[in-house]
C-alpha positions, 0 to 999 in steps of 0.5 A: 788274018793275023791278030796284032800282038800287044805288049800285054798278053791278052786274056782268052776273052779279049783275044776271042772278041778281037777275033770275032770282031775282025771276022764280023762274027756275032757271039750268038753265031759263033756259039752256034758254030761251036755248039756251045751255049750263048751264055757260056760264050758270053762268060768266056768273052767277059773273062768269067770262065776259061774253056776246059779242054773239051770246049777248047776243041769245040772252039777251035772247030768254030774258029777254023770255020770263020778264019783262014788260020791253019788248025795248028795255029788256031790250037796254039793260040787257043791254048796260049790265051787260055794259059794266060787267063789261068795265070792271071786268075792265080795272081 
């Protein structure tokens, strides 16, 4: 299921929340799929934190399990949205 492109790039948390909503997956269930704590997922969704490389890999695995996207597409989108979030923090 493609995610609509918006004029302003989404942060990682915004994008992840939209994807979870689209797949009717609760953050608690997603945290279990990724093997990441609920509080950490909550912090990603709120924009308080951006996942490091290790957590990104875990999130990629979780997203592949709930979506019909290819792994390469998921990797690209995770990296892109983490990059956008990082750039917004620097401004």
